[in-house]
N, C-alpha and C positions, 0 to 999 in steps of 0.2 A: 426527429432529426437523424440524420445519418451522417457520418465521419468515417474516413479510411484512414486505415493504419498500412503505410507500406511495409508487409513482411520481408524483409531482404533474403533472410535464410529459407523461404518457403514459397512454392508455386503460386500461392494465393495468399491476396491481401485481407487484413483482419476489418471487418465492417463492424462500427460502433451505431448500434441503433438505441436511441433514447426517446423513448414513447411510452404512453402509458399501455398497458397489456404489450408489451414487448416480447412476452412469450408466444405471440402468435407465430412468430418467425422461427421458432424452433423445429417444426415438421420440415421445413425446407432443407434444413442442415442434416436432418436424420433420416431422410431418404435415402433410400440405395446402401444402407449401413448393413452391415453383418450381424451388429449386435449395438446396442446403447446401455452405456453405463452413468448412472447419477451418482455422484461423488458429493455429499451434500452434509452440512452442518445440521447434527440431529435436532436441535432446538428448530431451525428456520424450516427443515423439512415438516416438522409436526403443524406448524402454523399453514404450509402451503400444500401440502400433500394432493389433497382434493383438487386442487390447479393444477398442478402438476402433470396428475393420473390424464387429464384431458389432452395433454399434447405428446406424452411418452408412448411408445408401444408397450404394449400390456407385458412382454417378456424383459422389460428393462432391468437390468441390475441394479440395484440401491444399495450403496456402498456409505454408510452415515459413520459420522468423525464427529469427537465431542470439540466442541469449540474453545479457543482459546490458545494462545500462541505456544504454551507448552507443549501442546500435542503436535506442533508442526515440525515433528522431528523424523530420524530416519526409521525409527520402529514402526511409525504409523505409516510412512510411505512403503515400507517393506510389505506390511501388512495388506495394502490394498494392491501392490503388484502382484501378490501371491492371491489374492481374491480375484484378480481379474484373469490369472493364467489358469484357476481352477473352473472359471466359468468359460473357459474356452476362446476367451477374447483374441481376435486376430489382427492384422494390421489395417482391416477396413470397420474396425471398432470404434465408434465415437464416444469420448467423454464429455460428459457436462458437467461443470461445478456451479454449486448452488451455496452460497453464503458469502462471507466475507472475504477479507484479505488472506487470511491463514488456509482458508477452503481453496482461493483461486490458486495461491501459491503453490499449495500442496497438489492439488488436480493437475494443474498443468504440468508441474514436474513430472506426476506419472505420466503424463501424456506424452512428454518430451523423450522418456526413457524407455517407456514400454513396446518391445519389438523396435527399439529405435526411434519411435516417433510415431503416435498416431494423432488423429484430429481432436481437437476438444472446442467446446464452447463454454463461455462464462457467461454464467447468471448471477452477478454481484448484488449482494442485499443489503448491504451497508453504505453510508455515506461514504467512508475512505476508500472502500473498494470501488464504487461507481463511479468515483472521481479520480483515482490514483492507481492503486494495487491491481484492479484486473486489466488496467489498458497500458499496453507497452511490451508484453512479452516477458517479463522477468518471472521466473517460477523457481522455487527451490524451498528447502528447510534448514532450520537449524542445526548446529551440532555442537554439543559440549558446552551450551551456554552461551554459545555465539552466533548472533544473527544472521540468518540467510548465508551461511557459510558453504552449502553445498546446492547447487541449482544450474539452470541453463536458462538461456533465451529462446522461448518457445511460443511465439503469440497465436491465440487462438483463432480459429474461423472467424468468431463473431463474439462480440460482446452484446448482450441484451439488458439494457439499462432500462428498469421501470422503478419510477419514483414512489410508485404504490407500496413497493418492498419496506420503504422507510417507516410506513406508520406502524409497525411490529415495534420499531426501533426503541428503548428507552432513551430518554434527554443525555444521558451521560456517553451513550454509545453514539447519537448524533453530534454532541459537541465535539467528542473526540474525531469524529469526520471532519469537524470544521478545522482541526488543526492543519490537516495536509492540504485543505485547502487556502488556508491563511498562508502557509507554505510558499504554495504555487505563485501567492500575490506577491510576497516579498522577494521571491526568487527570479521570479520572471516576467509578471502578467500584473502590473499594478491597477489596471483595472477590475480584476477580481475583487481587490481591496474595495472599490468604491461600490460594489455588488454587498459585499460582505457589512459595509457600514449600514444598510439599509435592512438588515435583518433585524428581528426583534428577537432579542435573546431569551424571551420568555415564552416565545411562539414559534418556533424555526420552520415547522412544517408550512408547505404552501408554495404559491407561486415564485415570490422572491428566491427562496431556496433552491427551486429547479432552475431559475435562471443562473444563480451564483454555481450549481453542479455542472450546469452545460458550460458555461464559459472553463472551468476550472478543467472539465473532461476534453475540452477542444484546445486549451493550451498544454496540454500533456500529450495529444495526438500531433501536435504542432511540433512539439519540441523532439517526439520520440521518431518523428519523420524526417528531422534532420540527423537524428544520431541514435538510431536503433541500440548499438551494442554499448552506449556509454562511454566513448572514445574522446567525446568532446562536448559540446554543449548539454548534453543531457545531465553531466556531471552537475548541473546549477541546481538539479531536484535533488541533491543529497544533502543540501542545506538542513540543518537541524538533525541529521542522521547519523552522524558521526558520535556526537556525544548524545544523543536520542538514543540509540540502539543500545549504548553500553547501560544507561540507567535502565532502560526498558529491560534487558538481560537481567540486571541485578535484581530488578523489583520481581522477577518472576519467583522469587525465592521468598515473598512475602504473601501475607493472607490474602491480600488485596491489591494484586499487580496493576502496573500502570497500562491501561488501554494505549495503543500504538501511536494515537495521535496526541495524546497528554505526553508521552515521552518525547515526541517529535516537537513541542510545545516548550517543553526544559529546552531540550537540543538548539531551539531557536534562538532563545534569550541567551544560552552561554556562548554559542557561536557568532552572535551579533557582537556580543561584550568583547570576544575576541577579536573580531573585524575592528572595535572601536581600539583595542588595546595594540593591535597591529599598524593601526595607522590608516587602514584601507576604505574606512567612512568616516562621515562626519560624527563627532560626540553627538550623544543623545538619541540614535538609532535604536538602540537597547531600551530605551523609555518608551520609544513609538512602537515596537515590537511587544513590549509587555503590557502595554495599555490596550492594544489590540485582542491581546489574548484574555486580559482580565475581564473583559467586556462580555465574554462567554465563560467566565469562570474556568478557563484552561490553566494548568498550573504553571508557574513562572521557576519555582523551585521543587526539589526534591528532599526528602527527609531519610534518615534510616541506611544512607550508603556513606561508604568509606570512598574518599576523593581518589585514593592509591588505587581501591578496586575499579574505579570508574577509568583511570589511566591505563591500567593492565587490559582493560577489555578493550581501548580503543587501539593499543598496539597491535591486536589479533583482526583489526577491520580489514575490510576487503581495500579502503582507500591507503591502507600503509604499506609502503615499500623499503624494504632494507630498514625496517625499524623509524623511518620517516613518514610520518601520516601527511596528506596531502589534503587540503581543506578545501571545502566551499564556503566561500563566506560573502555577505551582501556587502555591495559598495554604496547602494542607496536603495530605495523602494522600488521594488521591480527589476533589479540588477543584481549580479554579483559577479565572483571570479570563482574560478576553480584549479585545482594542482597548486595552491598556495601552501607553502611550506611556514609555519610559524613557529615563532622562539618558544622553545620548550616552557620557560618562566611564565609566559603569557597564556600559554595553554592551561597551567596550572591555577592561574589566577582566574581563568573562565572558569575551570570545573568548580573550584570554590565558590564563586559567587550564585552558582546555582543551587548547592549543597546546604541545606539549614543546619545549622549548627545546634 
């Protein structure tokens, strides 16, 4: 399966290739490059090192990064840039990312800014990155505990999506990826939720998950092609992320931080509750969202965080203007609104709704 993302700020569009053995397309993008640099999650690289070596030039640089959102920061970003400079990388260098959303965000930002921009190819290896994070050109890093505060729009030349990578994931990571897929269903394409309903929570891997993933990736490409730089329709995909990013950032201080999809799940519950309080959707939609998440054991609440700290994080969110947060809220299953300014008291009620006492 091949999809095309229209990269408005680059001379070439992005190819989204979804198939088994998708790595076989890699040599075509490496051809005529001065250097090739692989930026990889160190754990993922250990699993797939042998396979990768058959597709990469022998003199390729390999830069390994520790997994986890806490490592998606300016320090790691600077270190990667220095490594590339020291290796003599130039503007004809190709950067390849291998890993989940943390790696594609990080490697893409490195590519977007090294010598004012070099080409890159994303090889996403988690469910969340194959259906969302690696598609669409958003790159960046966290800053002082705030999510994705520094970054750019820099689509890769290609996103090579191979479902075989998912076989190395543990169940928690797989389920976390479903959080983003479910978000896509409630925010934009209700047909995704029909496919999600057919999944077996006890045995996720297989043809049905491949179908869900392909549908979600197709929806992501569709909405990004309408609005690459998130000035309109793409804002629908922020559903669950305003409160979700806040609780995710706060959880990084815990021994067992939330995974991104888990945080988005909690955010969806809170923001659907906010939609009900604001009267933009019918009562009961929160229960519908929660029931879908519960089926896959995705969290609907968070413990150990202070509602006031969540509010502080929200005020620094990219969707806040002049201390007024603009919300993306669901109006029904598969549809929503964006740029909604909610009553502060309703926001506080929504936050308290998902914070376990």
